C-alpha positions as CSV (number, residue, x, y, z in Angstrom):
1,M,-44.1,66.8,44.3
2,R,-42.2,64.1,45.7
3,Y,-39.1,64.5,42.3
4,V,-37.7,67.5,41.5
5,V,-38.7,68.5,37.9
6,K,-36.3,71.2,36.5
7,A,-33.5,71.3,33.4
8,M,-30.6,68.9,34.8
9,A,-27.1,67.9,34.3
10,L,-26.3,64.2,33.3
11,G,-25.3,63.4,36.8
12,E,-28.4,64.8,38.2
13,V,-30.5,62.6,35.5
14,L,-28.7,59.3,36.4
15,D,-29.2,59.6,40.5
16,Q,-33.0,61.0,39.8
17,A,-33.6,57.9,37.7
18,V,-31.8,55.6,40.2
19,V,-34.0,57.1,42.6
20,L,-37.2,56.7,40.7
21,T,-36.1,52.8,39.4
22,K,-35.6,51.8,43.4
23,D,-38.3,53.8,44.8
24,H,-41.0,52.1,42.4
25,F,-39.0,49.0,41.3
26,K,-41.7,47.1,42.3
27,M,-43.9,47.8,39.5
28,L,-41.2,48.6,37.0
29,F,-39.5,45.4,37.1
30,G,-43.0,44.1,37.0
31,I,-43.7,45.4,33.8
32,S,-40.2,44.6,32.2
33,C,-41.0,40.6,33.7
34,F,-44.4,40.7,32.1
35,L,-43.2,40.3,28.5
36,L,-39.9,40.8,27.8
37,V,-38.2,38.5,30.1
38,P,-40.5,35.8,29.7
39,L,-39.4,36.0,26.1
40,N,-36.0,36.4,26.4
41,L,-36.0,33.0,28.9
42,A,-38.0,31.1,25.7
43,H,-35.6,32.3,23.5
44,Q,-32.4,31.6,25.3
45,F,-33.4,28.0,26.8
46,S,-35.3,26.8,23.3
47,I,-31.1,27.5,21.9
48,Y,-30.0,26.0,24.6
49,A,-32.0,22.8,24.1
50,I,-31.3,22.7,20.7
51,A,-27.5,23.7,20.5
52,P,-26.0,24.4,23.7
53,G,-22.5,25.1,22.4
54,M,-24.7,28.2,20.5
55,L,-24.8,29.6,23.9
56,R,-21.1,29.0,24.6
57,G,-19.7,31.0,21.8
58,E,-18.8,28.7,19.7
59,N,-18.4,28.4,15.9
60,P,-22.5,28.1,14.1
61,E,-20.3,26.5,11.7
62,Q,-19.7,23.7,14.3
63,L,-23.6,23.9,14.4
64,A,-24.0,22.8,10.6
65,N,-21.6,20.1,10.9
66,E,-24.1,18.5,13.0
67,G,-26.9,18.7,10.6
68,L,-28.7,21.0,8.5
69,G,-31.8,21.0,9.9
70,K,-30.8,21.5,13.3
71,L,-29.4,24.7,11.7
72,L,-32.8,25.7,10.3
73,L,-34.7,25.0,13.1
74,V,-32.5,27.8,15.4
75,L,-32.9,29.9,12.6
76,G,-36.1,29.8,12.2
77,I,-36.4,30.3,16.2
78,N,-34.5,33.2,16.6
79,L,-36.4,34.9,13.9
80,V,-39.4,34.1,15.7
81,F,-38.4,35.4,18.5
82,V,-36.7,38.5,17.7
83,L,-39.9,39.5,15.6
84,L,-41.5,38.9,18.7
85,L,-39.1,40.7,20.6
86,V,-38.8,43.4,18.0
87,F,-42.3,44.5,17.3
88,V,-44.1,43.6,20.6
89,A,-42.3,42.6,24.0
90,M,-39.9,45.8,23.3
91,P,-41.9,48.7,22.2
92,L,-44.8,47.1,24.8
93,T,-42.3,47.3,27.7
94,N,-40.6,50.0,26.9
95,A,-43.4,52.4,26.1
96,A,-45.5,50.8,29.4
97,L,-42.2,51.8,31.3
98,I,-41.9,55.1,30.1
99,R,-46.0,56.1,31.1
100,A,-45.3,54.0,34.4
101,V,-42.1,56.6,35.3
102,A,-43.6,59.7,34.0
103,S,-47.1,59.2,35.9
104,E,-44.8,58.6,38.9
105,Y,-42.2,61.7,38.3
106,L,-45.0,63.9,38.0
107,D,-46.6,62.6,41.4
108,R,-49.7,60.5,39.1
109,P,-49.7,57.1,41.0
110,T,-50.2,54.5,38.7
111,T,-49.9,50.4,38.3
112,A,-48.3,48.1,36.3
113,W,-51.4,46.9,34.7
114,R,-53.0,50.2,33.8
115,T,-49.7,51.5,32.3
116,F,-49.7,48.4,29.9
117,R,-53.9,48.9,28.8
118,E,-52.8,53.0,28.3
119,T,-50.1,51.9,26.1
120,L,-51.7,48.7,24.4
121,G,-53.5,50.9,22.1
122,L,-50.3,53.2,21.0
123,L,-48.4,49.7,19.7
124,L,-48.9,50.7,15.8
125,P,-48.5,54.5,16.2
126,L,-45.5,53.9,18.1
127,I,-44.2,51.4,15.6
128,G,-45.0,52.8,12.6
129,T,-43.3,56.0,14.3
130,S,-40.0,53.8,14.7
131,L,-39.9,52.7,11.6
132,L,-40.1,55.7,10.2
133,A,-37.3,57.4,12.8
134,G,-35.2,53.8,11.7
135,L,-35.6,54.4,7.6
136,I,-34.6,58.0,8.1
137,V,-31.7,56.6,10.5
138,F,-30.3,54.3,8.2
139,A,-30.8,56.3,4.7
140,G,-28.4,59.0,7.0
141,S,-26.0,56.1,7.5
142,L,-25.6,54.8,4.1
143,A,-24.6,58.2,3.2
144,C,-22.1,58.4,5.6
145,L,-21.6,57.2,9.2
146,I,-22.3,60.9,10.7
147,P,-25.5,62.0,9.4
148,G,-26.8,58.6,10.8
149,I,-25.6,59.3,14.1
150,Y,-27.0,63.3,13.9
151,F,-30.7,61.5,12.8
152,A,-30.5,59.1,15.5
153,L,-29.7,61.9,18.3
154,C,-32.7,64.0,17.0
155,Y,-35.1,61.1,17.4
156,Y,-33.3,60.3,20.7
157,L,-36.8,61.2,22.6
158,T,-39.0,59.6,19.7
159,T,-40.7,56.6,21.7
160,H,-41.6,59.9,24.8
161,T,-43.2,61.9,22.6
162,V,-45.6,59.3,21.5
163,V,-46.0,57.6,24.5
164,I,-46.3,60.7,26.8
165,E,-47.6,63.1,24.0
166,E,-49.2,61.0,22.0
167,R,-47.9,62.2,18.9
168,A,-47.1,60.0,15.9
169,G,-45.5,60.1,12.8
170,W,-43.8,63.0,11.1
171,D,-45.8,65.2,14.0
172,A,-43.6,63.2,17.1
173,L,-39.9,63.3,15.2
174,T,-40.7,67.0,14.9
175,R,-41.2,67.1,18.3
176,S,-38.2,64.6,19.6
177,H,-36.2,67.1,17.5
178,Q,-37.6,70.6,18.7
179,L,-36.3,68.7,22.2
180,M,-32.8,67.8,21.2
181,K,-31.6,71.0,20.0
182,G,-28.6,71.5,22.7
183,N,-29.0,68.1,24.3
184,M,-27.7,66.1,21.8
185,V,-24.2,65.6,23.0
186,A,-26.2,65.2,26.3
187,A,-27.9,62.5,24.9
188,F,-25.3,60.4,23.5
189,V,-22.7,60.2,26.6
190,L,-26.3,59.1,28.1
191,G,-27.0,56.3,25.8
192,L,-23.4,55.4,25.7
193,L,-23.1,55.0,29.9
194,L,-26.4,52.9,29.3
195,G,-25.0,50.7,27.1
196,V,-21.5,50.6,28.8
197,I,-23.4,49.6,32.0
198,G,-25.3,46.8,29.9
199,V,-22.2,45.3,28.7
200,F,-20.6,44.5,32.0
201,A,-23.5,43.7,33.3
202,Q,-23.7,40.9,30.6
203,L,-20.0,40.1,30.5
204,M,-20.7,39.4,34.5
205,G,-23.4,37.3,33.5
206,N,-21.9,35.3,31.2
207,M,-18.9,34.5,33.8
208,I,-21.6,31.8,35.4
209,P,-20.2,28.8,34.6
210,I,-23.7,27.0,34.7
211,I,-25.5,28.0,31.4
212,P,-29.2,28.0,32.7
213,I,-28.4,29.9,35.9
214,A,-26.3,32.3,33.6
215,I,-29.6,32.4,31.6
216,V,-31.8,33.3,34.3
217,V,-29.7,36.0,35.7
218,N,-28.7,37.7,32.7
219,S,-32.4,37.9,31.6
220,L,-33.7,39.4,34.7
221,V,-30.6,41.8,34.8
222,Q,-31.6,42.6,31.5
223,G,-35.4,43.2,33.3
224,V,-33.8,45.5,36.0
225,L,-31.2,47.5,33.2
226,V,-34.3,48.3,30.8
227,A,-36.5,49.9,33.7
228,L,-33.4,52.2,34.7
229,G,-32.5,53.1,30.7
230,A,-36.5,54.1,31.0
231,A,-36.2,55.8,33.9
232,A,-33.3,58.2,32.6
233,A,-34.5,58.4,29.6
234,V,-38.0,60.1,31.1
235,V,-36.2,62.1,33.1
236,F,-34.3,63.7,30.7
237,Y,-36.8,64.1,28.3
238,F,-38.6,66.1,30.9
239,S,-35.0,68.3,31.6
240,C,-35.2,68.8,27.7
241,R,-38.8,70.4,28.5
242,C,-37.8,72.6,30.9
243,K,-34.9,73.6,29.2
244,H,-36.9,74.5,26.1
245,E,-40.4,75.4,27.6
246,D,-40.1,76.2,31.5
247,F,-42.1,73.0,31.8
248,D,-40.7,73.2,35.4
249,L,-42.8,76.5,35.9
250,T,-45.7,74.8,35.0
251,I,-45.5,72.0,37.2
252,L,-44.7,74.6,40.3
253,A,-47.5,76.8,39.3
254,S,-49.7,73.7,39.2
255,A,-48.4,73.0,42.9
256,V,-49.0,76.6,44.3
257,A,-52.8,75.9,43.3
258,Q,-52.9,72.6,44.7
259,E,-52.2,74.0,47.9
260,E,-54.9,76.6,47.8
261,T,-57.0,74.6,46.1
262,P,-57.2,70.9,48.1
263,G,-58.2,68.3,44.9
264,A,-56.7,70.4,42.1
265,Q,-54.7,68.1,39.7
266,V,-51.0,68.0,39.3
267,P,-51.2,68.8,35.1
268,A,-50.7,66.2,32.3
269,A,-47.4,66.0,30.5
270,Q,-48.7,66.9,27.3
């Protein structure tokens, strides 16, 4: 095994994620650039062509003063791209990244095209499971903010259970809840750190005075950060499995068997 699979502290998770992203940057960034980055670029440049002031942070009311037709056009473009990003680009990209990182982490080399092909059939279960989790989190948030946060942390690994273990629906949510027991604080801090990194990168990109260049830089940086976030979440997922199921011992036993019997395969993640 090229990488160490074990229960890890948060710092170790981040270190391992950086190493994985660096080692497989070409493939992971290529996955981000297949759908997510082009759609982001198309979205931002469409808005820029119609109403460049909106990307400079001007008040949307100023756009309304220029004409109702222009305002409705911008709103329509936003709606189309948001739907494409939320229901197609983000789920597929995130799933492919998770699949790719998990395969390389377990010493099962793969390719960007292969991961997309494998995850394409998981798109509908992934969207359905994510919507179910979102409804529960939303309902918890309506009752009180704390239950909403609790459910969000419970289902932090839902996508991973769908993509790696190929579960779906309530089964995937239950599995995520099981793995997150005792790991919610770490997940909260991990998500917070990745969020801060993302906001900082966005602010730095927005400092570029030439808007078209800023759009390109921000989109490319987002592609890198999505890959890094996926790598960190995959390492965290396997760390949780090692804590609850001694998954690291299973990997170790398989590695010993592979040395004794050349050609033996590393076990699947399920």
